[in-house]
C-alpha positions as semicolon CSV with decimal commas, in nm:
position;residue;x (nm);y (nm);z (nm)
1;X;5,314;-8,975;9,848
2;X;5,412;-8,939;9,554
3;X;5,543;-8,615;9,326
4;X;5,509;-8,575;8,982
5;X;5,784;-8,393;8,784
6;X;5,702;-8,128;8,594
7;X;5,831;-7,982;8,237
8;X;5,662;-7,702;8,029
9;X;5,375;-7,766;7,727
10;X;5,437;-7,641;7,344
11;X;5,816;-7,568;7,388
12;X;5,816;-7,341;7,733
13;X;5,473;-7,200;7,622
14;X;5,248;-7,077;7,947
15;X;4,976;-7,168;8,050
16;X;4,772;-6,875;8,223
17;X;4,678;-7,037;8,564
18;X;4,945;-7,180;8,586
19;X;5,400;-7,160;8,763
20;X;5,544;-6,924;8,458
21;X;5,887;-7,138;8,452
22;X;6,118;-7,235;8,203
23;X;6,288;-7,531;8,495
24;X;6,092;-7,833;8,585
25;X;5,917;-7,824;8,929
26;X;5,775;-8,022;9,197
27;X;5,429;-8,089;9,269
28;X;5,303;-8,334;9,532
29;X;5,011;-8,524;9,343
30;X;4,707;-8,491;9,553
31;X;4,481;-8,830;9,597
32;X;4,215;-8,724;9,356
33;X;4,492;-8,699;9,091
34;X;4,526;-8,999;8,919
35;X;4,766;-9,095;8,695
36;X;4,936;-9,402;8,580
37;X;5,261;-9,361;8,366
38;X;5,325;-9,570;8,041
39;X;5,598;-9,605;7,777
40;X;5,416;-9,575;7,426
41;X;5,363;-9,336;7,287
42;X;5,016;-9,218;7,410
43;X;4,816;-9,036;7,649
44;X;4,501;-9,089;7,702
45;X;4,291;-8,791;7,953
46;X;4,034;-8,724;8,149
47;X;3,883;-8,463;8,224
48;X;3,512;-8,479;8,363
49;X;3,512;-8,862;8,499
50;X;3,542;-8,712;8,845
51;X;3,226;-8,665;9,061
52;X;3,391;-8,565;9,371
53;X;3,222;-8,240;9,575
54;X;3,512;-8,107;9,822
55;X;3,362;-8,118;10,184
56;X;3,346;-7,722;10,208
57;X;3,248;-7,655;9,861
58;X;2,942;-7,952;9,894
59;X;2,682;-7,681;10,064
60;X;2,722;-7,400;9,818
61;X;2,543;-7,625;9,524
62;X;2,172;-7,714;9,483
63;X;2,219;-8,033;9,518
64;X;2,494;-8,294;9,567
65;X;2,320;-8,450;9,233
66;X;2,305;-8,197;9,005
67;X;2,667;-8,130;9,023
68;X;2,748;-8,459;8,965
69;X;2,465;-8,489;8,679
70;X;2,728;-8,341;8,350
71;X;3,016;-8,623;8,431
72;X;3,124;-8,815;8,141
73;X;2,996;-9,131;8,346
74;X;3,209;-9,439;8,369
75;X;3,421;-9,306;8,090
76;X;3,730;-9,431;8,240
77;X;3,620;-9,781;8,254
78;X;3,550;-9,776;7,900
79;X;3,937;-9,712;7,791
80;X;4,038;-9,920;8,146
81;X;4,174;-10,133;7,807
82;X;4,469;-9,834;7,697
83;X;4,645;-9,917;8,023
84;X;4,681;-10,309;7,868
85;X;4,848;-10,077;7,543
86;X;5,104;-9,884;7,738
87;X;4,966;-9,548;7,751
88;X;4,941;-9,300;8,025
89;X;4,627;-9,143;8,131
90;X;4,521;-8,874;8,361
91;X;4,251;-8,858;8,530
92;X;4,097;-8,602;8,799
93;X;3,789;-8,773;9,045
94;X;3,700;-8,350;9,073
95;X;3,342;-8,278;8,950
96;X;3,343;-8,033;8,674
97;X;3,148;-7,850;8,864
98;X;3,385;-7,711;9,077
99;X;3,604;-7,683;8,818
100;X;3,651;-7,777;8,456
101;X;3,993;-7,901;8,370
102;X;3,916;-7,845;8,003
103;X;3,876;-7,485;7,958
104;X;4,049;-7,212;7,871
105;X;4,218;-7,122;8,259
106;X;4,114;-6,773;8,148
107;X;3,784;-6,824;8,109
108;X;3,735;-6,697;7,767
109;X;3,479;-6,907;7,554
110;X;3,586;-7,188;7,332
111;X;3,291;-7,193;7,117
112;X;3,212;-6,823;7,081
113;X;2,801;-6,770;6,983
114;X;2,726;-7,141;7,081
115;X;2,560;-7,198;7,516
116;X;2,840;-7,375;7,680
117;X;2,940;-7,429;8,016
118;X;3,238;-7,197;8,190
119;X;3,560;-7,259;8,382
120;X;3,373;-7,249;8,689
121;X;3,037;-7,352;8,575
122;X;2,750;-7,149;8,714
123;X;2,446;-7,395;8,538
124;X;2,418;-7,744;8,378
125;X;2,363;-7,850;8,062
126;X;2,038;-7,775;8,091
127;X;2,179;-7,478;8,169
128;X;2,008;-7,440;8,512
129;X;2,180;-7,301;8,819
130;X;2,437;-7,512;9,016
131;X;2,473;-7,291;9,297
132;X;2,205;-7,127;9,595
133;X;2,171;-6,783;9,518
134;X;2,493;-6,557;9,657
135;X;2,691;-6,885;9,682
136;X;2,820;-6,888;9,332
137;X;3,215;-6,860;9,351
138;X;3,346;-6,479;9,282
139;X;3,717;-6,415;9,063
140;X;3,875;-6,460;9,434
141;X;3,731;-6,794;9,483
142;X;3,779;-6,882;9,080
143;X;4,196;-6,864;9,103
144;X;4,232;-7,098;9,419
145;X;4,015;-7,376;9,286
146;X;4,240;-7,310;8,950
147;X;4,558;-7,289;9,136
148;X;4,475;-7,616;9,356
149;X;4,325;-7,846;9,118
150;X;4,334;-7,717;8,702
151;X;4,723;-7,662;8,830
152;X;4,847;-7,969;8,957
153;X;4,611;-8,129;8,658
154;X;4,761;-7,974;8,331
155;X;5,117;-7,972;8,511
156;X;5,109;-8,387;8,591
157;X;4,940;-8,372;8,199
158;X;5,210;-8,181;8,075
159;X;5,488;-8,371;8,269
160;X;5,379;-8,640;8,113
161;X;5,412;-8,507;7,740
162;X;5,722;-8,426;7,820
163;X;5,838;-8,707;7,969
164;X;5,764;-8,896;7,654
165;X;5,842;-8,675;7,385
166;X;6,209;-8,766;7,517
167;X;6,174;-9,131;7,483
168;X;5,965;-9,101;7,090
169;X;5,919;-8,818;6,846
170;X;5,546;-8,859;6,882
171;X;5,296;-8,817;7,095
172;X;5,005;-8,853;7,083
173;X;4,729;-8,654;7,354
174;X;4,379;-8,825;7,282
175;X;4,127;-8,642;7,528
176;X;3,811;-8,908;7,627
177;X;3,471;-8,776;7,658
178;X;3,117;-8,847;7,676
179;X;2,769;-8,634;7,654
180;X;2,394;-8,702;7,654
181;X;2,271;-8,758;7,328
182;X;1,966;-8,525;7,349
183;X;2,072;-8,178;7,518
184;X;1,799;-7,919;7,280
185;X;2,033;-7,643;7,471
186;X;2,331;-7,777;7,398
187;X;2,322;-7,873;7,056
188;X;1,994;-7,960;6,815
189;X;1,874;-8,302;6,773
190;X;2,038;-8,614;6,936
191;X;2,417;-8,617;6,917
192;X;2,631;-8,854;6,669
193;X;2,796;-9,156;6,842
194;X;3,057;-9,065;6,770
195;X;3,255;-8,697;6,772
196;X;3,554;-8,696;6,657
197;X;3,682;-8,325;6,710
198;X;4,077;-8,222;6,566
199;X;4,007;-7,816;6,615
200;X;3,896;-7,784;6,304
201;X;4,168;-8,015;6,158
202;X;4,495;-7,805;6,319
203;X;4,513;-8,033;6,657
204;X;4,682;-8,335;6,509
205;X;4,791;-8,495;6,131
206;X;4,507;-8,497;5,859
207;X;4,658;-8,864;5,811
208;X;4,535;-8,962;6,240
209;X;4,240;-8,799;6,222
210;X;4,101;-8,994;5,857
211;X;4,197;-9,278;6,018
212;X;4,030;-9,268;6,324
213;X;3,709;-9,141;6,149
214;X;3,717;-9,422;5,901
215;X;3,747;-9,637;6,162
216;X;3,387;-9,430;6,320
217;X;3,225;-9,485;6,020
218;X;3,294;-9,865;5,972
219;X;3,133;-9,874;6,258
220;X;2,832;-9,869;6,142
221;X;2,731;-9,601;6,412
222;X;2,692;-9,241;6,295
223;X;2,970;-9,009;6,390
224;X;3,105;-8,662;6,256
225;X;3,409;-8,416;6,260
226;X;3,440;-8,164;6,425
227;X;3,081;-8,068;6,449
228;X;2,908;-7,919;6,785
229;X;3,230;-8,048;6,943
230;X;3,575;-8,043;6,814
231;X;3,739;-8,047;7,103
232;X;3,826;-7,846;7,395
233;X;4,132;-7,649;7,614
234;X;4,360;-7,965;7,623
235;X;4,307;-8,058;7,271
236;X;4,405;-7,698;7,150
237;X;4,657;-7,625;7,407
238;X;4,923;-7,956;7,356
239;X;4,881;-8,006;6,987
240;X;5,241;-7,885;6,849
241;X;5,195;-8,122;6,531
242;X;5,580;-7,940;6,476
243;X;5,702;-8,084;6,826
244;X;5,565;-8,376;6,767
245;X;5,258;-8,348;6,964
246;X;4,903;-8,482;6,828
247;X;4,595;-8,431;6,997
248;X;4,251;-8,521;6,968
249;X;3,901;-8,581;7,110
250;X;3,655;-8,824;7,135
251;X;3,281;-8,721;7,230
252;X;3,069;-8,996;7,303
253;X;2,729;-9,032;7,339
254;X;2,575;-9,190;7,683
255;X;2,387;-9,388;7,479
256;X;2,642;-9,579;7,256
257;X;2,776;-9,792;7,625
258;X;2,472;-9,702;7,923
259;X;2,027;-9,633;7,939
260;X;1,970;-9,243;7,872
261;X;1,643;-9,187;8,066
262;X;1,434;-8,942;7,890
263;X;1,334;-8,739;8,218
264;X;1,650;-8,722;8,489
265;X;1,607;-8,804;8,808
266;X;1,784;-8,973;9,062
267;X;1,678;-9,260;9,085
268;X;1,764;-9,327;8,733
269;X;2,046;-9,116;8,659
270;X;2,299;-9,202;8,621
271;X;2,280;-9,604;8,427
272;X;2,468;-9,813;8,537
273;X;2,777;-9,939;8,278
274;X;2,614;-10,144;8,019
275;X;2,875;-10,415;7,911
276;X;2,715;-10,543;7,666
277;X;2,536;-10,291;7,516
278;X;2,875;-10,075;7,499
279;X;3,076;-10,410;7,352
280;X;3,053;-10,249;6,955
281;X;3,136;-9,901;7,102
282;X;3,410;-10,076;7,311
283;X;3,573;-10,263;7,022
284;X;3,568;-9,953;6,747
285;X;3,756;-9,753;7,063
286;X;4,016;-10,046;7,134
287;X;4,032;-9,978;6,739
288;X;4,101;-9,633;6,713
289;X;4,418;-9,626;7,007
290;X;4,604;-9,865;6,841
291;X;4,550;-9,624;6,505
292;X;4,646;-9,389;6,725
293;X;4,948;-9,557;6,880
294;X;5,065;-9,680;6,492
295;X;5,081;-9,346;6,360
296;X;5,265;-9,233;6,668
297;X;5,522;-9,591;6,604
298;X;5,530;-9,505;6,224
299;X;5,598;-9,168;6,275
300;X;5,882;-9,141;6,490
301;X;6,050;-9,492;6,302
302;X;6,032;-9,217;6,028
């Protein structure tokens, strides 16, 4: 089994739920944690593309289909070209219904006053209960999942950021997501195709955000910057502009690359990845990641 060497993010800033240490440590990489190591100054994070339900938890959920329904379906396939650009990728195969590695590990909400799901979600995006009554995770179980799944993911991500910062003066962390286009419990109307999040322009240099936003606009498809999705915990936590780490999130509407039925049921959802439908989105994403690399290289050269 391979091991991952861990550094501390944000120049030693502690992460709640992770080991507090100023010294590199080693984690055995579990099979659900997939890390592709590249040399370019770009990391693509896939925190929500997993659909695995651990056997010891599967029976607690109302249904496996419901527990997997809010997965960011096929996003890792959509960005498969990233490794060819030399990017590092970090992905968990564990379902976000087990634990969401893009939430604040303390349990604090990222969107005060708005409907959202938590660190260990109790409901779906449509506000349906995920668990049989009485089988919801208690605080001890949440802590166990945080240690088992959350901590290794972020240890790996932090280690890759630290590794690349030793080679490059500037690194971009790109958090890749997707979501259904219409979810009334979470947002009004239909979500734009491209949803760029930079934590209200605090997680990366505006020069990077501007070029990414312009590429989305140039696609001819709908887009927004810091709309409903401003960037999750990964975007917010790992940003360190002064230290050379620029982070951003891209939330895609699923309709750009897969069929979205009006009514969801196990026979219709998830639908398959449609490369023909997704070709325009795929082309724009290629331009976006290349722009992230150009930004990092230009800043490193300067």
